[in-house]
Biopython code that builds the backbone (N, CA, C, O; Angstrom):
import numpy as np
from Bio.PDB.StructureBuilder import StructureBuilder

atoms = [
    (1, "UNK", "N", (-24.153, 4.372, -13.984)),
    (1, "UNK", "CA", (-24.725, 3.511, -12.800)),
    (1, "UNK", "C", (-23.626, 2.336, -12.626)),
    (1, "UNK", "O", (-23.655, 1.776, -11.531)),
    (2, "UNK", "N", (-22.458, 1.791, -13.754)),
    (2, "UNK", "CA", (-21.402, 0.825, -13.242)),
    (2, "UNK", "C", (-20.710, 1.806, -12.015)),
    (2, "UNK", "O", (-20.567, 1.280, -10.912)),
    (3, "UNK", "N", (-20.360, 2.967, -12.169)),
    (3, "UNK", "CA", (-19.422, 3.695, -11.116)),
    (3, "UNK", "C", (-20.230, 3.622, -10.078)),
    (3, "UNK", "O", (-19.621, 3.207, -9.092)),
    (4, "UNK", "N", (-21.521, 3.884, -9.845)),
    (4, "UNK", "CA", (-22.259, 3.774, -8.532)),
    (4, "UNK", "C", (-22.081, 2.254, -7.381)),
    (4, "UNK", "O", (-21.936, 2.170, -6.161)),
    (5, "UNK", "N", (-22.169, 1.346, -8.345)),
    (5, "UNK", "CA", (-21.785, -0.067, -8.201)),
    (5, "UNK", "C", (-20.573, -0.241, -7.789)),
    (5, "UNK", "O", (-20.398, -1.102, -6.926)),
    (6, "UNK", "N", (-19.675, 0.356, -8.180)),
    (6, "UNK", "CA", (-17.945, 0.326, -8.012)),
    (6, "UNK", "C", (-18.172, 0.902, -6.368)),
    (6, "UNK", "O", (-18.130, 0.235, -5.335)),
    (7, "UNK", "N", (-18.332, 1.834, -6.472)),
    (7, "UNK", "CA", (-18.257, 3.149, -5.268)),
    (7, "UNK", "C", (-18.826, 2.201, -4.124)),
    (7, "UNK", "O", (-18.169, 2.090, -3.089)),
    (8, "UNK", "N", (-20.202, 1.413, -4.297)),
    (8, "UNK", "CA", (-20.645, 0.926, -3.135)),
    (8, "UNK", "C", (-20.134, -0.183, -2.936)),
    (8, "UNK", "O", (-20.472, -0.703, -1.873)),
    (9, "UNK", "N", (-19.267, -0.889, -3.723)),
    (9, "UNK", "CA", (-18.626, -2.082, -3.436)),
    (9, "UNK", "C", (-17.120, -1.388, -2.739)),
    (9, "UNK", "O", (-16.723, -2.166, -1.873)),
    (10, "UNK", "N", (-16.591, -0.694, -2.814)),
    (10, "UNK", "CA", (-15.876, 0.027, -1.960)),
    (10, "UNK", "C", (-15.917, 0.343, -0.846)),
    (10, "UNK", "O", (-14.980, 0.325, -0.048)),
    (11, "UNK", "N", (-17.106, 0.699, -0.643)),
    (11, "UNK", "CA", (-17.485, 1.481, 0.287)),
    (11, "UNK", "C", (-17.076, 1.158, 1.668)),
    (11, "UNK", "O", (-17.171, -0.069, 1.670)),
    (12, "UNK", "N", (-16.588, 1.589, 3.113)),
    (12, "UNK", "CA", (-15.855, 1.147, 3.751)),
    (12, "UNK", "C", (-16.815, 0.586, 4.696)),
    (12, "UNK", "O", (-16.744, -0.531, 5.209)),
    (13, "UNK", "N", (-17.956, 1.695, 4.927)),
    (13, "UNK", "CA", (-19.311, 1.135, 5.538)),
    (13, "UNK", "C", (-20.301, -0.428, 5.234)),
    (13, "UNK", "O", (-21.056, -1.068, 5.965)),
    (14, "UNK", "N", (-19.945, -0.574, 4.107)),
    (14, "UNK", "CA", (-20.532, -1.965, 3.626)),
    (14, "UNK", "C", (-19.668, -3.256, 3.905)),
    (14, "UNK", "O", (-20.128, -4.390, 3.771)),
    (15, "UNK", "N", (-18.463, -3.002, 4.280)),
    (15, "UNK", "CA", (-17.275, -4.038, 4.490)),
    (15, "UNK", "C", (-18.050, -4.998, 5.614)),
    (15, "UNK", "O", (-18.605, -6.041, 5.268)),
    (16, "UNK", "N", (-18.036, -4.719, 6.445)),
    (16, "UNK", "CA", (-18.663, -5.262, 7.634)),
    (16, "UNK", "C", (-20.111, -5.336, 7.806)),
    (16, "UNK", "O", (-20.598, -5.837, 8.819)),
    (17, "UNK", "N", (-20.685, -4.949, 7.037)),
    (17, "UNK", "CA", (-22.208, -4.969, 7.270)),
    (17, "UNK", "C", (-22.959, -6.511, 7.214)),
    (17, "UNK", "O", (-22.572, -7.456, 6.527)),
    (18, "UNK", "N", (-23.883, -6.499, 7.929)),
    (18, "UNK", "CA", (-24.385, -8.123, 7.820)),
    (18, "UNK", "C", (-24.751, -8.375, 6.379)),
    (18, "UNK", "O", (-25.241, -7.590, 5.567)),
    (19, "UNK", "N", (-24.433, -9.546, 6.249)),
    (19, "UNK", "CA", (-25.306, -10.071, 4.498)),
    (19, "UNK", "C", (-26.480, -10.156, 4.831)),
    (19, "UNK", "O", (-26.872, -10.599, 5.911)),
    (20, "UNK", "N", (-27.484, -9.543, 3.515)),
    (20, "UNK", "CA", (-28.663, -9.820, 3.499)),
    (20, "UNK", "C", (-29.164, -11.207, 3.085)),
    (20, "UNK", "O", (-30.225, -11.618, 3.556)),
    (21, "UNK", "N", (-28.416, -11.986, 2.179)),
    (21, "UNK", "CA", (-28.600, -12.851, 1.534)),
    (21, "UNK", "C", (-28.101, -14.254, 2.448)),
    (21, "UNK", "O", (-28.389, -15.398, 2.100)),
    (22, "UNK", "N", (-27.530, -14.013, 3.326)),
    (22, "UNK", "CA", (-26.803, -14.997, 4.277)),
    (22, "UNK", "C", (-26.134, -16.362, 3.485)),
    (22, "UNK", "O", (-26.355, -17.565, 3.347)),
    (23, "UNK", "N", (-25.208, -15.366, 3.088)),
    (23, "UNK", "CA", (-24.082, -15.954, 2.347)),
    (23, "UNK", "C", (-23.123, -16.916, 2.975)),
    (23, "UNK", "O", (-23.042, -16.722, 4.188)),
    (24, "UNK", "N", (-22.408, -17.846, 2.556)),
    (24, "UNK", "CA", (-21.304, -18.691, 3.349)),
    (24, "UNK", "C", (-20.306, -17.323, 3.597)),
    (24, "UNK", "O", (-20.010, -16.406, 2.832)),
    (25, "UNK", "N", (-19.941, -17.590, 4.943)),
    (25, "UNK", "CA", (-19.097, -16.634, 5.909)),
    (25, "UNK", "C", (-17.524, -16.920, 4.847)),
    (25, "UNK", "O", (-16.897, -15.934, 4.459)),
    (26, "UNK", "N", (-17.182, -17.957, 4.585)),
    (26, "UNK", "CA", (-15.625, -17.901, 3.592)),
    (26, "UNK", "C", (-15.768, -16.986, 1.924)),
    (26, "UNK", "O", (-14.804, -16.541, 1.302)),
    (27, "UNK", "N", (-17.207, -16.898, 1.502)),
    (27, "UNK", "CA", (-17.549, -16.122, 0.843)),
    (27, "UNK", "C", (-17.181, -14.528, 1.114)),
    (27, "UNK", "O", (-16.595, -13.767, 0.344)),
    (28, "UNK", "N", (-17.646, -14.280, 2.300)),
    (28, "UNK", "CA", (-17.742, -13.066, 2.753)),
    (28, "UNK", "C", (-16.432, -12.497, 2.888)),
    (28, "UNK", "O", (-15.993, -11.428, 2.464)),
    (29, "UNK", "N", (-15.840, -13.493, 3.620)),
    (29, "UNK", "CA", (-13.895, -13.127, 3.913)),
    (29, "UNK", "C", (-13.351, -13.036, 2.456)),
    (29, "UNK", "O", (-12.331, -12.362, 2.309)),
    (30, "UNK", "N", (-13.802, -13.521, 1.561)),
    (30, "UNK", "CA", (-13.093, -13.673, 0.203)),
    (30, "UNK", "C", (-13.293, -12.101, -0.204)),
    (30, "UNK", "O", (-12.389, -11.334, -0.538)),
    (31, "UNK", "N", (-14.596, -11.820, -0.105)),
    (31, "UNK", "CA", (-15.062, -10.501, -0.803)),
    (31, "UNK", "C", (-14.091, -9.252, 0.287)),
    (31, "UNK", "O", (-13.653, -8.266, -0.305)),
    (32, "UNK", "N", (-13.908, -9.335, 1.312)),
    (32, "UNK", "CA", (-13.336, -8.530, 2.238)),
    (32, "UNK", "C", (-11.900, -8.300, 1.839)),
    (32, "UNK", "O", (-11.420, -7.183, 1.645)),
    (33, "UNK", "N", (-11.091, -9.727, 1.704)),
    (33, "UNK", "CA", (-10.061, -9.797, 1.268)),
    (33, "UNK", "C", (-9.562, -9.035, -0.720)),
    (33, "UNK", "O", (-8.488, -8.617, -1.153)),
    (34, "UNK", "N", (-10.782, -9.165, -1.312)),
    (34, "UNK", "CA", (-10.569, -8.749, -2.562)),
    (34, "UNK", "C", (-10.775, -7.354, -2.221)),
    (34, "UNK", "O", (-10.029, -6.793, -3.023)),
    (35, "UNK", "N", (-11.471, -6.212, -1.347)),
    (35, "UNK", "CA", (-11.816, -5.077, -1.279)),
    (35, "UNK", "C", (-10.325, -4.583, -0.648)),
    (35, "UNK", "O", (-9.561, -3.896, -1.326)),
    (36, "UNK", "N", (-10.029, -4.976, 0.614)),
    (36, "UNK", "CA", (-8.620, -4.798, 1.208)),
    (36, "UNK", "C", (-7.397, -4.801, -0.285)),
    (36, "UNK", "O", (-6.722, -3.784, -0.443)),
    (37, "UNK", "N", (-7.284, -5.579, -0.933)),
    (37, "UNK", "CA", (-6.534, -5.969, -2.517)),
    (37, "UNK", "C", (-6.299, -4.586, -2.974)),
    (37, "UNK", "O", (-5.224, -3.990, -3.036)),
    (38, "UNK", "N", (-7.852, -4.042, -3.381)),
    (38, "UNK", "CA", (-8.432, -3.167, -4.334)),
    (38, "UNK", "C", (-8.111, -1.752, -3.298)),
    (38, "UNK", "O", (-8.154, -0.706, -3.946)),
    (39, "UNK", "N", (-7.855, -1.600, -2.069)),
    (39, "UNK", "CA", (-7.495, -0.585, -1.582)),
    (39, "UNK", "C", (-6.121, -0.458, -1.719)),
    (39, "UNK", "O", (-5.756, 0.684, -1.996)),
    (40, "UNK", "N", (-5.199, -1.347, -1.599)),
    (40, "UNK", "CA", (-3.744, -1.202, -1.139)),
    (40, "UNK", "C", (-3.390, -1.330, -2.626)),
    (40, "UNK", "O", (-2.233, -0.945, -2.793)),
    (41, "UNK", "N", (-3.967, -1.732, -3.762)),
    (41, "UNK", "CA", (-3.556, -1.115, -4.956)),
    (41, "UNK", "C", (-3.631, 0.208, -5.376)),
    (41, "UNK", "O", (-2.654, 0.769, -5.872)),
    (42, "UNK", "N", (-4.854, 0.831, -5.201)),
    (42, "UNK", "CA", (-5.210, 2.421, -5.291)),
    (42, "UNK", "C", (-4.255, 3.035, -4.545)),
    (42, "UNK", "O", (-3.717, 4.044, -5.001)),
    (43, "UNK", "N", (-3.939, 2.597, -3.451)),
    (43, "UNK", "CA", (-3.233, 3.659, -2.484)),
    (43, "UNK", "C", (-1.337, 3.555, -3.071)),
    (43, "UNK", "O", (-0.408, 4.329, -2.839)),
    (44, "UNK", "N", (-1.376, 2.413, -3.778)),
    (44, "UNK", "CA", (0.027, 2.335, -4.456)),
    (44, "UNK", "C", (0.127, 3.124, -5.743)),
    (44, "UNK", "O", (1.101, 3.757, -6.151)),
    (45, "UNK", "N", (-0.989, 2.980, -6.273)),
    (45, "UNK", "CA", (-0.757, 3.537, -7.321)),
    (45, "UNK", "C", (-0.963, 5.237, -7.174)),
    (45, "UNK", "O", (-0.501, 6.011, -8.012)),
    (46, "UNK", "N", (-1.547, 5.577, -6.262)),
    (46, "UNK", "CA", (-1.406, 6.995, -5.703)),
    (46, "UNK", "C", (-0.376, 7.290, -5.268)),
    (46, "UNK", "O", (-0.007, 8.460, -5.368)),
    (47, "UNK", "N", (0.326, 6.449, -4.722)),
    (47, "UNK", "CA", (1.555, 6.721, -3.995)),
    (47, "UNK", "C", (2.887, 7.020, -5.319)),
    (47, "UNK", "O", (3.777, 7.870, -5.360)),
    (48, "UNK", "N", (2.531, 5.957, -6.246)),
    (48, "UNK", "CA", (3.701, 6.211, -7.188)),
    (48, "UNK", "C", (3.192, 7.500, -8.097)),
    (48, "UNK", "O", (4.143, 8.180, -8.482)),
    (49, "UNK", "N", (1.968, 7.951, -8.496)),
    (49, "UNK", "CA", (1.704, 9.159, -9.188)),
    (49, "UNK", "C", (2.547, 10.105, -8.129)),
    (49, "UNK", "O", (3.538, 10.747, -8.476)),
    (50, "UNK", "N", (2.045, 10.100, -6.871)),
    (50, "UNK", "CA", (2.768, 11.468, -6.117)),
    (50, "UNK", "C", (4.370, 11.455, -6.057)),
    (50, "UNK", "O", (4.999, 12.477, -5.783)),
    (51, "UNK", "N", (5.055, 10.091, -6.360)),
    (51, "UNK", "CA", (6.288, 10.465, -6.752)),
    (51, "UNK", "C", (6.797, 10.640, -7.813)),
    (51, "UNK", "O", (7.984, 10.923, -7.974)),
    (52, "UNK", "N", (5.669, 10.441, -9.002)),
    (52, "UNK", "CA", (6.261, 10.493, -10.429)),
    (52, "UNK", "C", (6.159, 12.122, -10.521)),
    (52, "UNK", "O", (7.149, 12.715, -10.948)),
    (53, "UNK", "N", (5.148, 12.775, -10.187)),
    (53, "UNK", "CA", (4.862, 14.045, -10.185)),
    (53, "UNK", "C", (5.609, 15.050, -9.076)),
    (53, "UNK", "O", (5.489, 16.272, -9.162)),
    (54, "UNK", "N", (6.295, 14.483, -8.157)),
    (54, "UNK", "CA", (7.260, 15.430, -7.518)),
    (54, "UNK", "C", (8.625, 15.429, -8.080)),
    (54, "UNK", "O", (9.381, 16.383, -7.896)),
    (55, "UNK", "N", (8.958, 14.397, -8.752)),
    (55, "UNK", "CA", (10.181, 14.605, -9.339)),
    (55, "UNK", "C", (10.402, 15.610, -10.672)),
    (55, "UNK", "O", (11.524, 15.757, -11.155)),
]
sb = StructureBuilder()
sb.init_structure("model")
sb.init_model(0)
sb.init_chain("A")
sb.init_seg("    ")
for serial, (resi, resn, name, xyz) in enumerate(atoms, 1):
    if name == "N":
        sb.init_residue(resn, " ", resi, " ")
    sb.init_atom(name, np.array(xyz, "f"), 0.0, 1.0, " ", f" {name:<3s}", serial, name[0])
structure = sb.get_structure()
């Protein structure tokens, strides 16, 4: 259940979907920036793991 919510939050298709609750646009931008930072963090962790495993 929790994993499904996390995967929905990180889904690229839901990143730019219009909000059903008509929230403030600055809140939507903040959520978008949070998603981008999570993607960058996961990318960096994957790169570090690949570098660690190839040495």
